[in-house]
TIPA-900963 format. One line per field, with one value per atom (N, C-alpha, C): x, y, z; residue number from 0; atom name. Coordinates in steps of 0.2 Angstrom, whole numbers, plus 5000, padded with zeros to 4 digits. Example, Ala and Ser with C-alpha at 12.3 -4.5 7.8 and 13.67 -1.06 7.14 Angstrom:
xx	5066:5062:5066:5064:5068:5064
yy	4972:4978:4984:4989:4995:5000
zz	5039:5039:5039:5035:5036:5039
num	0:0:0:1:1:1
atomo	N:CA:C:N:CA:C
//
This chain:
xx	4929:4930:4934:4939:4943:4941:4944:4942:4942:4947:4948:4943:4940:4935:4929:4927:4921:4922:4928:4929:4929:4931:4930:4923:4918:4911:4909:4911:4909:4911:4917:4920:4915:4912:4908:4902:4900:4894:4896:4893:4894:4892:4887:4885:4889:4893:4898:4905:4907:4914:4917:4913:4915:4917:4915:4917:4923:4925:4930:4937:4941:4948:4948:4942:4941:4943:4947:4950:4948:4944:4942:4946:4948:4952:4947:4941:4936:4935:4938:4937:4942:4946:4950:4947:4951:4948:4951:4956:4959:4958:4955:4954:4957:4957:4960:4956:4959:4956:4953:4947:4943:4946:4947:4949:4957:4960:4967:4971:4975:4979:4987:4991:4998:5001:5001:5005:5002:4996:4994:4997:4997:5000:5007:5011:5018:5019:5015:5016:5014:5009:5007:5013:5016:5021:5027:5029:5035:5034:5028:5027:5028:5025:5025:5032:5036:5043:5048:5048:5053:5052:5046:5044:5048:5047:5050:5046:5049:5046:5041:5041:5037:5030:5025:5018:5016:5016:5014:5007:5002:4995:4994:4998:4998:5001:5006:5009:5004:5000:4995:4990:4987:4981:4982:4988:4990:4991:4995:4998:4993:4989:4984:4978:4976:4970:4971:4977:4978:4980:4978:4980:4988:4991:4998:5000:4996:4998:4998:4993:4993:4999:5001:5007:5014:5014:5020:5020:5015:5015:5017:5015:5017:5024:5027:5034:5038:5036:5040:5040:5034:5034:5037:5037:5041:5049:5051:5058:5060:5056:5057:5057:5053:5052:5058:5060:5065:5072:5073:5079:5080:5076:5076:5071:5073:5067:5063:5056:5052:5053:5055:5056:5062:5067:5073:5071:5067:5064:5060:5056:5052:5056:5061:5066:5070:5071:5075:5071:5064:5060:5055:5055:5050:5055:5052:5056:5051:5054:5051:5046:5040:5035:5031:5031:5028:5032:5038:5042:5042:5042:5041:5035:5029:5023:5022:5025:5025:5029:5035:5039:5036:5032:5028:5023:5020:5015:5017:5023:5026:5030:5030:5034:5029:5031:5027:5026:5020:5019:5024:5027:5032:5038:5040:5046:5045:5039:5038:5039:5036:5037:5044:5047:5054:5058:5057:5061:5059:5053:5051:5055:5056:5060:5067:5070:5077:5078:5073:5073:5073:5069:5068:5074:5078:5084:5091:5091:5097:5099:5105:5107:5109:5109:5112:5106:5100:5095:5090:5086:5081:5074:5070:5063:5058:5057:5053:5046:5043:5036:5035:5039:5038:5038:5043:5043:5037:5035:5029:5022:5021:5016:5016:5021:5021:5020:5024:5024:5017:5014:5008:5002:5003:4997:4997:5003:5003:5001:4999:4997:5004:5003:5009:5012:5007:5009:5013:5010:5014:5021:5021:5028:5033:5030:5035:5037:5032:5034:5039:5038:5043:5050:5050:5056:5060:5056:5059:5062:5058:5060:5067:5067:5072:5079:5078:5084:5086:5081:5083:5086:5084:5087:5093:5094:5100:5105:5103:5107:5108:5104:5104:5097:5097:5090:5087:5081:5078:5078:5077:5077:5083:5089:5096:5097:5095:5096:5092:5086:5082:5085:5088:5091:5096:5100:5106:5103:5097:5095:5090:5087:5082:5084:5082:5084:5078:5080:5075:5069:5063:5057:5054:5056:5053:5056:5062:5065:5062:5061:5057:5051:5047:5040:5041:5045:5046:5048:5053:5056:5051:5047:5042:5037:5035:5031:5034:5041:5044:5045:5044:5044:5038:5033:5027:5023:5023:5020:5015:5011:5005:5000:4997:4992:4987:4985:4979:4973:4972:4966:4960:4954:4948:4944:4945:4941:4943:4938:4940:4939:4944:4944:4942:4935:4933:4937:4938:4941:4949:4952:4959:4959:4954:4953:4953:4949:4948:4955:4958:4964:4970:4970:4975:4973:4967:4965:4967:4967:4969:4976:4980:4987:4990:4986:4988:4987:4981:4979:4984:4986:4990:4998:4999:5006:5007:5001:5001:4998:4992:4988:4989:4989:4988:4995:5000:5007:5011:5016:5021:5026:5026:5030:5026:5028:5025:5029:5026:5029:5028:5032:5031:5031:5035:5036:5029:5025:5018:5014:5014:5010:5013:5019:5023:5021:5021:5020:5012:5008:5001:4999:5001:4999:5002:5008:5012:5011:5008:5007:4999:4995:4988:4985:4980:4976:4972:4970:4966:4960:4956:4949:4950:4955:4957:4958:4962:4964:4958:4954:4948:4943:4943:4939:4943:4949:4953:4952:4952:4950:4944:4939:4932:4933:4936:4937:4941:4946:4950:4946:4942:4937:4933:4931:4926:4930:4936:4940:4943:4944:4948:4943:4945:4941:4944:4949:4952:4952:4953:4953:4961:4962:4969:4974:4971:4975:4977:4972:4973:4978:4978:4983:4990:4990:4997:5000:4995:4998:5000:4996:4998:5004:5005:5010:5017:5017:5023:5024:5030:5032:5037:5038:5043:5040:5045:5043:5039:5040:5037:5029:5028:5021:5018:5021:5018:5017:5021:5020:5014:5014:5009:5002:5002:4995:4993:4998:4997:4994:4996:4993:4986:4985:4978:4973:4976:4972:4970:4975:4974:4969:4970:4965:4958:4957:4950:4948:4952:4949:4955:4957:4963:4962:4956:4955:4955:4952:4953:4960:4964:4971:4974:4973:4976:4973:4967:4963:4967:4968:4971:4979:4982:4989:4989:4984:4983:4982:4977:4975:4981:4985:4991:4997:4997:5002:5001:4994:4992:4991:4994:4993:5000:5001:5007:5011:5017:5022:5023:5019:5021:5018:5016:5013:5018:5017:5022:5020:5022:5020:5022:5028:5030:5025:5022:5016:5010:5008:5003:5004:5009:5011:5011:5014:5014:5007:5003:4997:4992:4991:4987:4988:4995:4997:4996:4998:4998:4992:4987:4980:4975:4977:4973:4969:4972:4969:4966:4967:4965:4958:4959:4954:4953:4955:4955:4948:4943:4936:4934:4936:4935:4939:4945:4949:4945:4943:4940:4933:4930:4924:4925:4930:4932:4935:4938:4941:4935:4930:4925:4921:4920:4917:4920:4927:4931:4933:4934:4936:4931:4926:4920:4921:4927:4928:4930:4930:4932:4939:4942:4949:4951:4946:4947:4948:4944:4944:4950:4953:4959:4965:4965:4971:4971:4965:4964:4967:4967:4969:4977:4979:4986:4991:4989:4994:4992:4996:4994:4999:4997:5001:5000:5005:5004:5003:5007:5007:5000:4997:4990:4985:4986:4981:4981:4987:4988:4985:4987:4984:4977:4974:4966:4963:4966:4964:4964:4969:4970:4965:4963:4957:4950:4950:4943:4939:4932:4928:4927:4926:4925:4918:4919:4913:4907
yy	4893:4899:4904:4907:4911:4918:4922:4929:4933:4931:4935:4932:4926:4924:4928:4930:4934:4940:4943:4950:4949:4943:4942:4943:4940:4940:4947:4951:4958:4962:4960:4963:4962:4956:4954:4958:4962:4966:4973:4976:4983:4988:4986:4991:4991:4986:4986:4988:4986:4987:4994:4999:5006:5008:5004:5006:5003:4998:4994:4998:4997:5000:5007:5010:5017:5019:5024:5026:5033:5034:5040:5043:5049:5052:5053:5052:5053:5046:5041:5034:5032:5037:5035:5035:5032:5032:5037:5040:5046:5053:5057:5064:5069:5075:5081:5082:5083:5084:5091:5091:5098:5103:5102:5107:5106:5105:5104:5110:5109:5115:5112:5115:5113:5113:5119:5120:5115:5113:5109:5102:5100:5093:5093:5098:5098:5098:5101:5101:5094:5091:5084:5079:5080:5075:5076:5082:5084:5081:5082:5079:5071:5068:5061:5058:5062:5060:5062:5068:5070:5068:5066:5064:5058:5056:5050:5044:5041:5035:5038:5035:5038:5036:5041:5039:5038:5031:5029:5030:5030:5032:5039:5044:5050:5050:5047:5046:5043:5038:5035:5039:5043:5047:5053:5056:5062:5060:5055:5053:5049:5045:5042:5046:5051:5055:5061:5062:5068:5066:5070:5068:5069:5066:5067:5074:5078:5085:5089:5087:5090:5087:5081:5078:5082:5084:5087:5094:5097:5104:5103:5097:5096:5094:5090:5089:5095:5099:5106:5110:5111:5115:5112:5105:5101:5103:5103:5104:5111:5116:5123:5124:5120:5121:5117:5112:5108:5107:5109:5109:5101:5097:5090:5088:5083:5081:5076:5076:5072:5064:5063:5056:5053:5057:5055:5054:5058:5057:5050:5049:5043:5037:5037:5032:5030:5036:5035:5032:5034:5032:5026:5024:5018:5013:5007:5002:4997:4993:4987:4990:4986:4988:4994:4995:5002:5008:5007:5013:5014:5008:5009:5012:5010:5013:5020:5023:5030:5034:5031:5034:5035:5030:5030:5035:5036:5041:5048:5049:5056:5058:5053:5053:5055:5060:5062:5056:5055:5049:5047:5052:5051:5048:5051:5049:5042:5041:5034:5029:5030:5025:5025:5031:5031:5026:5027:5023:5016:5014:5007:5004:5008:5006:5005:5009:5009:5002:5001:4995:4989:4989:4983:4982:4987:4985:4985:4987:4988:4981:4980:4973:4968:4962:4956:4954:4955:4953:4958:4957:4962:4959:4963:4961:4963:4959:4961:4962:4958:4959:4966:4970:4977:4981:4980:4984:4982:4976:4974:4978:4978:4981:4988:4991:4999:5001:4998:5000:4998:4993:4990:4994:4997:5001:5008:5011:5019:5022:5028:5032:5035:5038:5041:5047:5051:5056:5054:5048:5045:5043:5040:5037:5043:5048:5054:5057:5058:5061:5057:5051:5046:5047:5047:5047:5054:5059:5066:5066:5063:5062:5058:5052:5048:5051:5055:5059:5064:5067:5072:5069:5063:5059:5056:5053:5049:5052:5057:5060:5056:5051:5046:5045:5043:5042:5035:5035:5029:5024:5026:5021:5018:5021:5019:5014:5015:5010:5004:5005:4999:4995:4998:4994:4990:4992:4988:4982:4982:4977:4972:4973:4969:4967:4961:4959:4955:4954:4950:4953:4949:4952:4956:4954:4958:4965:4966:4972:4976:4973:4977:4980:4976:4978:4984:4982:4987:4993:4994:5000:5004:5001:5005:5008:5004:5007:5013:5012:5017:5023:5024:5030:5034:5031:5035:5038:5035:5037:5033:5030:5026:5031:5029:5033:5034:5041:5042:5044:5043:5044:5041:5044:5041:5038:5039:5037:5030:5026:5019:5018:5015:5013:5006:5004:4997:4993:4996:4992:4991:4996:4994:4989:4989:4984:4977:4976:4970:4968:4973:4971:4969:4973:4971:4964:4963:4956:4951:4952:4947:4946:4952:4952:4947:4949:4945:4937:4936:4929:4925:4929:4926:4925:4930:4930:4925:4922:4918:4911:4911:4904:4901:4905:4902:4900:4902:4900:4895:4892:4888:4893:4893:4898:4905:4909:4915:4921:4926:4932:4937:4937:4941:4949:4951:4958:4961:4957:4960:4961:4956:4957:4963:4964:4969:4976:4976:4983:4985:4980:4982:4984:4979:4980:4986:4988:4993:5000:5000:5007:5009:5004:5007:5009:5014:5017:5011:5013:5008:5007:5012:5010:5006:5008:5004:4997:4995:4989:4985:4988:4985:4982:4986:4984:4978:4979:4973:4967:4967:4961:4957:4962:4959:4956:4959:4957:4950:4950:4944:4938:4939:4933:4931:4936:4934:4930:4930:4926:4920:4920:4914:4911:4905:4901:4903:4907:4909:4916:4919:4926:4927:4934:4936:4934:4935:4933:4925:4921:4914:4912:4916:4915:4917:4922:4924:4919:4917:4912:4905:4904:4897:4898:4904:4904:4907:4910:4913:4911:4913:4911:4916:4916:4920:4927:4932:4938:4942:4941:4944:4942:4936:4934:4937:4938:4941:4948:4952:4959:4960:4956:4957:4955:4950:4948:4953:4957:4962:4968:4969:4975:4973:4967:4965:4966:4964:4964:4971:4976:4983:4986:4984:4986:4984:4978:4976:4980:4980:4983:4984:4990:4991:4990:4992:4990:4982:4978:4971:4968:4971:4969:4970:4976:4977:4973:4972:4967:4960:4958:4951:4952:4957:4958:4958:4961:4961:4954:4951:4944:4939:4940:4935:4937:4944:4946:4943:4941:4938:4930:4927:4920:4917:4911:4907:4908:4907:4907:4914:4917:4924:4929:4935:4940:4945:4947:4952:4959:4961:4968:4974:4973:4978:4980:4974:4975:4978:4976:4979:4986:4988:4995:4999:4996:5000:5001:4996:4997:5001:4999:5003:5010:5012:5019:5022:5019:5021:5023:5018:5019:5022:5024:5027:5033:5037:5043:5043:5037:5036:5031:5025:5020:5015:5016:5011:5008:5013:5011:5006:5006:5002:4995:4996:4990:4986:4989:4985:4982:4985:4982:4976:4977:4971:4965:4967:4962:4957:4961:4957:4953:4956:4953:4947:4947:4942:4936:4938:4933:4932:4935:4933:4936:4939:4942:4949:4953:4960:4961:4966:4967:4968:4972:4974:4968:4963:4957:4953:4953:4949:4952:4959:4963:4961:4961:4960:4953:4948:4942:4941:4945:4944:4949:4955:4960:4963:4965:4967:4972:4974:4980:4987:4991:4998:4998:4993:4993:4991:4986:4983:4989:4992:4997:5003:5005:5011:5008:5002:5000:5000:4998:4997:5004:5009:5016:5019:5017:5019:5016:5010:5007:5010:5014:5017:5012:5013:5009:5002:4997:4990:4990:4986:4985:4981
zz	4977:4974:4978:4975:4979:4979:4984:4985:4978:4974:4967:4962:4963:4958:4959:4965:4967:4963:4963:4960:4953:4950:4943:4941:4945:4944:4944:4948:4948:4942:4940:4934:4928:4928:4922:4922:4927:4928:4926:4921:4919:4925:4928:4933:4939:4940:4946:4945:4939:4937:4938:4936:4937:4944:4949:4956:4958:4955:4957:4957:4961:4962:4963:4964:4965:4972:4973:4980:4981:4987:4989:4995:4995:5000:5007:5006:5011:5015:5013:5015:5021:5023:5029:5035:5040:5047:5051:5049:5052:5048:5052:5049:5053:5050:5054:5061:5066:5073:5073:5074:5073:5078:5084:5089:5090:5085:5085:5088:5093:5096:5096:5092:5091:5098:5102:5108:5113:5114:5118:5117:5111:5109:5111:5109:5111:5118:5122:5129:5132:5129:5131:5130:5123:5121:5125:5127:5131:5138:5141:5147:5147:5142:5141:5140:5137:5135:5140:5143:5147:5155:5156:5163:5165:5171:5174:5171:5166:5163:5157:5151:5146:5147:5146:5146:5139:5138:5131:5129:5134:5133:5129:5132:5129:5122:5121:5114:5109:5111:5107:5106:5111:5110:5106:5106:5102:5095:5094:5087:5083:5086:5082:5080:5084:5083:5079:5076:5072:5065:5060:5053:5052:5047:5046:5045:5042:5041:5048:5052:5059:5063:5062:5065:5063:5057:5054:5058:5059:5063:5070:5073:5080:5080:5075:5075:5074:5070:5069:5075:5078:5084:5090:5090:5096:5095:5089:5088:5090:5088:5090:5097:5101:5108:5112:5109:5113:5110:5103:5100:5098:5099:5097:5092:5088:5083:5087:5085:5089:5087:5081:5079:5083:5084:5088:5095:5098:5105:5105:5100:5100:5100:5095:5095:5101:5105:5111:5117:5117:5122:5121:5115:5114:5110:5109:5106:5102:5098:5094:5090:5089:5084:5086:5092:5095:5092:5093:5091:5083:5079:5072:5070:5074:5072:5073:5079:5081:5076:5074:5069:5062:5060:5054:5054:5060:5061:5060:5062:5062:5056:5051:5045:5039:5035:5029:5025:5022:5018:5012:5009:5003:5006:5012:5016:5018:5021:5024:5018:5012:5007:5005:5004:5003:5007:5014:5019:5018:5016:5015:5009:5004:4998:5000:5004:5006:5010:5014:5019:5015:5009:5005:5001:4999:4995:4998:5005:5008:5011:5012:5015:5010:5012:5008:5003:5004:5000:4999:4993:4992:4994:4997:4999:4994:4989:4983:4985:4990:4992:4994:4997:4999:4993:4988:4982:4978:4977:4974:4976:4983:4986:4984:4985:4985:4977:4973:4966:4962:4964:4961:4963:4969:4972:4972:4971:4972:4965:4966:4960:4957:4951:4948:4953:4956:4960:4966:4969:4975:4973:4967:4965:4964:4960:4959:4965:4970:4976:4980:4980:4983:4980:4973:4970:4971:4972:4974:4981:4985:4992:4993:4989:4989:4987:4981:4979:4984:4988:4993:4999:5001:5006:5005:4999:4998:4993:4989:4984:4978:4978:4972:4969:4963:4959:4961:4964:4966:4960:4954:4949:4948:4949:4948:4953:4959:4965:4964:4961:4960:4954:4949:4944:4946:4951:4954:4958:4960:4965:4962:4957:4954:4947:4944:4938:4934:4928:4924:4922:4921:4919:4925:4931:4937:4936:4935:4934:4929:4923:4918:4920:4923:4925:4931:4936:4942:4940:4935:4933:4929:4925:4922:4927:4932:4937:4941:4942:4946:4943:4936:4932:4934:4937:4938:4932:4927:4920:4918:4922:4919:4916:4911:4908:4913:4913:4919:4915:4909:4906:4909:4910:4913:4908:4901:4896:4894:4892:4890:4882:4879:4872:4871:4870:4870:4865:4859:4854:4856:4859:4861:4867:4871:4876:4873:4868:4865:4861:4858:4855:4860:4866:4871:4874:4875:4877:4873:4866:4861:4861:4862:4862:4868:4874:4880:4879:4876:4875:4871:4865:4861:4863:4868:4871:4877:4879:4885:4883:4884:4884:4877:4872:4865:4862:4865:4862:4867:4864:4868:4871:4877:4880:4881:4886:4887:4885:4881:4880:4885:4890:4896:4895:4889:4888:4886:4883:4881:4887:4892:4898:4902:4902:4906:4903:4896:4892:4894:4893:4894:4901:4906:4913:4916:4914:4917:4914:4908:4905:4904:4903:4902:4908:4907:4913:4917:4923:4927:4924:4922:4919:4912:4908:4902:4904:4909:4911:4913:4917:4920:4914:4909:4903:4899:4899:4896:4900:4906:4910:4908:4907:4905:4898:4894:4887:4887:4891:4891:4893:4898:4901:4895:4891:4885:4880:4879:4874:4877:4883:4886:4892:4893:4898:4905:4905:4912:4912:4919:4920:4918:4918:4916:4922:4928:4934:4934:4932:4932:4926:4921:4915:4918:4921:4923:4928:4933:4938:4935:4929:4926:4921:4918:4913:4916:4921:4924:4931:4933:4940:4943:4949:4953:4954:4955:4957:4951:4945:4940:4940:4941:4942:4948:4953:4959:4958:4954:4953:4948:4943:4938:4941:4945:4949:4953:4957:4961:4957:4951:4947:4945:4943:4941:4947:4953:4959:4961:4960:4961:4956:4950:4945:4947:4949:4951:4957:4963:4969:4974:4974:4979:4986:4989:4996:4997:4992:4993:4993:4989:4988:4995:4998:5005:5010:5010:5014:5014:5008:5008:5010:5009:5012:5019:5022:5030:5032:5029:5031:5031:5026:5025:5030:5032:5037:5044:5045:5052:5051:5046:5045:5045:5047:5046:5053:5052:5058:5060:5065:5067:5063:5066:5063:5060:5054:5050:5052:5058:5060:5056:5052:5047:5042:5039:5034:5037:5043:5047:5048:5050:5051:5044:5039:5033:5030:5030:5027:5031:5038:5042:5042:5043:5043:5037:5031:5025:5022:5024:5021:5026:5032:5037:5035:5030:5028:5021:5018:5011:5010:5012:5011:5016:5022:5027:5029:5028:5029:5024:5018:5013:5014:5016:5017:5023:5028:5034:5031:5027:5024:5020:5015:5011:5015:5021:5025:5028:5030:5033:5028:5022:5017:5014:5013:5010:5015:5022:5026:5032:5032:5037:5044:5046:5052:5051:5057:5056:5057:5054:5055:5062:5065:5072:5077:5076:5080:5078:5072:5070:5074:5073:5076:5084:5087:5094:5096:5092:5093:5091:5087:5084:5087:5089:5092:5099:5103:5110:5112:5118:5121:5118:5119:5116:5109:5105:5098:5096:5099:5097:5098:5104:5105:5100:5098:5094:5087:5085:5078:5078:5083:5083:5083:5087:5087:5080:5076:5069:5065:5066:5062:5064:5069:5070:5074:5075:5078:5075:5080:5077:5073:5068:5063:5067
num	0:0:0:1:1:1:2:2:2:3:3:3:4:4:4:5:5:5:6:6:6:7:7:7:8:8:8:9:9:9:10:10:10:11:11:11:12:12:12:13:13:13:14:14:14:15:15:15:16:16:16:17:17:17:18:18:18:19:19:19:20:20:20:21:21:21:22:22:22:23:23:23:24:24:24:25:25:25:26:26:26:27:27:27:28:28:28:29:29:29:30:30:30:31:31:31:32:32:32:33:33:33:34:34:34:35:35:35:36:36:36:37:37:37:38:38:38:39:39:39:40:40:40:41:41:41:42:42:42:43:43:43:44:44:44:45:45:45:46:46:46:47:47:47:48:48:48:49:49:49:50:50:50:51:51:51:52:52:52:53:53:53:54:54:54:55:55:55:56:56:56:57:57:57:58:58:58:59:59:59:60:60:60:61:61:61:62:62:62:63:63:63:64:64:64:65:65:65:66:66:66:67:67:67:68:68:68:69:69:69:70:70:70:71:71:71:72:72:72:73:73:73:74:74:74:75:75:75:76:76:76:77:77:77:78:78:78:79:79:79:80:80:80:81:81:81:82:82:82:83:83:83:84:84:84:85:85:85:86:86:86:87:87:87:88:88:88:89:89:89:90:90:90:91:91:91:92:92:92:93:93:93:94:94:94:95:95:95:96:96:96:97:97:97:98:98:98:99:99:99:100:100:100:101:101:101:102:102:102:103:103:103:104:104:104:105:105:105:106:106:106:107:107:107:108:108:108:109:109:109:110:110:110:111:111:111:112:112:112:113:113:113:114:114:114:115:115:115:116:116:116:117:117:117:118:118:118:119:119:119:120:120:120:121:121:121:122:122:122:123:123:123:124:124:124:125:125:125:126:126:126:127:127:127:128:128:128:129:129:129:130:130:130:131:131:131:132:132:132:133:133:133:134:134:134:135:135:135:136:136:136:137:137:137:138:138:138:139:139:139:140:140:140:141:141:141:142:142:142:143:143:143:144:144:144:145:145:145:146:146:146:147:147:147:148:148:148:149:149:149:150:150:150:151:151:151:152:152:152:153:153:153:154:154:154:155:155:155:156:156:156:157:157:157:158:158:158:159:159:159:160:160:160:161:161:161:162:162:162:163:163:163:164:164:164:165:165:165:166:166:166:167:167:167:168:168:168:169:169:169:170:170:170:171:171:171:172:172:172:173:173:173:174:174:174:175:175:175:176:176:176:177:177:177:178:178:178:179:179:179:180:180:180:181:181:181:182:182:182:183:183:183:184:184:184:185:185:185:186:186:186:187:187:187:188:188:188:189:189:189:190:190:190:191:191:191:192:192:192:193:193:193:194:194:194:195:195:195:196:196:196:197:197:197:198:198:198:199:199:199:200:200:200:201:201:201:202:202:202:203:203:203:204:204:204:205:205:205:206:206:206:207:207:207:208:208:208:209:209:209:210:210:210:211:211:211:212:212:212:213:213:213:214:214:214:215:215:215:216:216:216:217:217:217:218:218:218:219:219:219:220:220:220:221:221:221:222:222:222:223:223:223:224:224:224:225:225:225:226:226:226:227:227:227:228:228:228:229:229:229:230:230:230:231:231:231:232:232:232:233:233:233:234:234:234:235:235:235:236:236:236:237:237:237:238:238:238:239:239:239:240:240:240:241:241:241:242:242:242:243:243:243:244:244:244:245:245:245:246:246:246:247:247:247:248:248:248:249:249:249:250:250:250:251:251:251:252:252:252:253:253:253:254:254:254:255:255:255:256:256:256:257:257:257:258:258:258:259:259:259:260:260:260:261:261:261:262:262:262:263:263:263:264:264:264:265:265:265:266:266:266:267:267:267:268:268:268:269:269:269:270:270:270:271:271:271:272:272:272:273:273:273:274:274:274:275:275:275:276:276:276:277:277:277:278:278:278:279:279:279:280:280:280:281:281:281:282:282:282:283:283:283:284:284:284:285:285:285:286:286:286:287:287:287:288:288:288:289:289:289:290:290:290:291:291:291:292:292:292:293:293:293:294:294:294:295:295:295:296:296:296:297:297:297:298:298:298:299:299:299:300:300:300:301:301:301:302:302:302:303:303:303:304:304:304:305:305:305:306:306:306:307:307:307:308:308:308:309:309:309:310:310:310:311:311:311:312:312:312:313:313:313:314:314:314:315:315:315:316:316:316:317:317:317:318:318:318:319:319:319:320:320:320:321:321:321:322:322:322:323:323:323:324:324:324:325:325:325:326:326:326:327:327:327:328:328:328:329:329:329:330:330:330:331:331:331:332:332:332:333:333:333:334:334:334:335:335:335:336:336:336:337:337:337:338:338:338:339:339:339:340:340:340
atomo	N:CA:C:N:CA:C:N:CA:C:N:CA:C:N:CA:C:N:CA:C:N:CA:C:N:CA:C:N:CA:C:N:CA:C:N:CA:C:N:CA:C:N:CA:C:N:CA:C:N:CA:C:N:CA:C:N:CA:C:N:CA:C:N:CA:C:N:CA:C:N:CA:C:N:CA:C:N:CA:C:N:CA:C:N:CA:C:N:CA:C:N:CA:C:N:CA:C:N:CA:C:N:CA:C:N:CA:C:N:CA:C:N:CA:C:N:CA:C:N:CA:C:N:CA:C:N:CA:C:N:CA:C:N:CA:C:N:CA:C:N:CA:C:N:CA:C:N:CA:C:N:CA:C:N:CA:C:N:CA:C:N:CA:C:N:CA:C:N:CA:C:N:CA:C:N:CA:C:N:CA:C:N:CA:C:N:CA:C:N:CA:C:N:CA:C:N:CA:C:N:CA:C:N:CA:C:N:CA:C:N:CA:C:N:CA:C:N:CA:C:N:CA:C:N:CA:C:N:CA:C:N:CA:C:N:CA:C:N:CA:C:N:CA:C:N:CA:C:N:CA:C:N:CA:C:N:CA:C:N:CA:C:N:CA:C:N:CA:C:N:CA:C:N:CA:C:N:CA:C:N:CA:C:N:CA:C:N:CA:C:N:CA:C:N:CA:C:N:CA:C:N:CA:C:N:CA:C:N:CA:C:N:CA:C:N:CA:C:N:CA:C:N:CA:C:N:CA:C:N:CA:C:N:CA:C:N:CA:C:N:CA:C:N:CA:C:N:CA:C:N:CA:C:N:CA:C:N:CA:C:N:CA:C:N:CA:C:N:CA:C:N:CA:C:N:CA:C:N:CA:C:N:CA:C:N:CA:C:N:CA:C:N:CA:C:N:CA:C:N:CA:C:N:CA:C:N:CA:C:N:CA:C:N:CA:C:N:CA:C:N:CA:C:N:CA:C:N:CA:C:N:CA:C:N:CA:C:N:CA:C:N:CA:C:N:CA:C:N:CA:C:N:CA:C:N:CA:C:N:CA:C:N:CA:C:N:CA:C:N:CA:C:N:CA:C:N:CA:C:N:CA:C:N:CA:C:N:CA:C:N:CA:C:N:CA:C:N:CA:C:N:CA:C:N:CA:C:N:CA:C:N:CA:C:N:CA:C:N:CA:C:N:CA:C:N:CA:C:N:CA:C:N:CA:C:N:CA:C:N:CA:C:N:CA:C:N:CA:C:N:CA:C:N:CA:C:N:CA:C:N:CA:C:N:CA:C:N:CA:C:N:CA:C:N:CA:C:N:CA:C:N:CA:C:N:CA:C:N:CA:C:N:CA:C:N:CA:C:N:CA:C:N:CA:C:N:CA:C:N:CA:C:N:CA:C:N:CA:C:N:CA:C:N:CA:C:N:CA:C:N:CA:C:N:CA:C:N:CA:C:N:CA:C:N:CA:C:N:CA:C:N:CA:C:N:CA:C:N:CA:C:N:CA:C:N:CA:C:N:CA:C:N:CA:C:N:CA:C:N:CA:C:N:CA:C:N:CA:C:N:CA:C:N:CA:C:N:CA:C:N:CA:C:N:CA:C:N:CA:C:N:CA:C:N:CA:C:N:CA:C:N:CA:C:N:CA:C:N:CA:C:N:CA:C:N:CA:C:N:CA:C:N:CA:C:N:CA:C:N:CA:C:N:CA:C:N:CA:C:N:CA:C:N:CA:C:N:CA:C:N:CA:C:N:CA:C:N:CA:C:N:CA:C:N:CA:C:N:CA:C:N:CA:C:N:CA:C:N:CA:C:N:CA:C:N:CA:C:N:CA:C:N:CA:C:N:CA:C:N:CA:C:N:CA:C:N:CA:C:N:CA:C:N:CA:C:N:CA:C:N:CA:C:N:CA:C:N:CA:C:N:CA:C:N:CA:C:N:CA:C:N:CA:C:N:CA:C:N:CA:C:N:CA:C:N:CA:C:N:CA:C:N:CA:C:N:CA:C:N:CA:C:N:CA:C:N:CA:C:N:CA:C:N:CA:C:N:CA:C:N:CA:C:N:CA:C:N:CA:C:N:CA:C:N:CA:C:N:CA:C:N:CA:C:N:CA:C:N:CA:C:N:CA:C:N:CA:C:N:CA:C:N:CA:C:N:CA:C:N:CA:C:N:CA:C:N:CA:C:N:CA:C:N:CA:C:N:CA:C:N:CA:C:N:CA:C:N:CA:C:N:CA:C:N:CA:C:N:CA:C:N:CA:C:N:CA:C:N:CA:C:N:CA:C:N:CA:C:N:CA:C:N:CA:C:N:CA:C:N:CA:C:N:CA:C:N:CA:C:N:CA:C:N:CA:C:N:CA:C:N:CA:C:N:CA:C:N:CA:C:N:CA:C:N:CA:C:N:CA:C:N:CA:C:N:CA:C:N:CA:C:N:CA:C:N:CA:C:N:CA:C:N:CA:C:N:CA:C:N:CA:C:N:CA:C:N:CA:C:N:CA:C:N:CA:C:N:CA:C:N:CA:C:N:CA:C:N:CA:C:N:CA:C:N:CA:C:N:CA:C:N:CA:C:N:CA:C:N:CA:C:N:CA:C:N:CA:C:N:CA:C:N:CA:C:N:CA:C:N:CA:C:N:CA:C:N:CA:C:N:CA:C:N:CA:C:N:CA:C:N:CA:C
//
């Protein structure tokens, strides 16, 4: 039985399904520092950066133990005091994965997502896995904020740049998500869920060939609570879960994107736990994914991601990180994750 089969069993239980995929802003590992003093932080950072040799411990202690909003205040005060941008000084005094992590920490969330999208589509090939993770998991507001930031940073519409980089059914689904217009209703129409489940069944399992457009329309437009009920109804009329049907009926990037949407509908923290697990398996560790998820979710639901990680994989995220990453980068990541479970 797979990780996601366990979640399908939960979905079949009315008492538990309402809590799935719920994200609380109080479930982060990083909070506002209570006795926060901007001037003291700026002085400490200047001493760490301007002194003879960079004092990485100070950079780690200050930047991992403040909220993003507090880091923005520090970055602004730092620039006023020095005439230099904090990001530029961090880039000049650190390197590699540690540099990328510190830069991510002092970057506003919408700009960080925007930079990740730019990184995914620039160069000779497109990194669809980054686009899939971001657009399958972000809220409408996060996507709209990202699009506004993208326009401000590049002078171009994000959706236009995406159009030139992706194609086929994957493009259809991704571009709908990139509009940030998913239905946000919290009410569930049971009859509509049954109807949608029937449409999906007839568009996939029941026919020769798959009507991907039906899957894309329903999975990219319906609200999360509505889709959660649709997953239950689909299981009632099919021998497979909707995820299993997508995996057997489709292939390529569109399959991966629609499966990611289904996983996020079921349980967002579990989706990220699996992404973290896979980033530390195989030939080498995918540090960019570790940084993106741990920094990006540190003030949202990293406590829940840690709990799901231990439940799904039998080991703590903290212990996995300890064995996979090291040095200043590893120390900073583990501090962001909070205390060991």
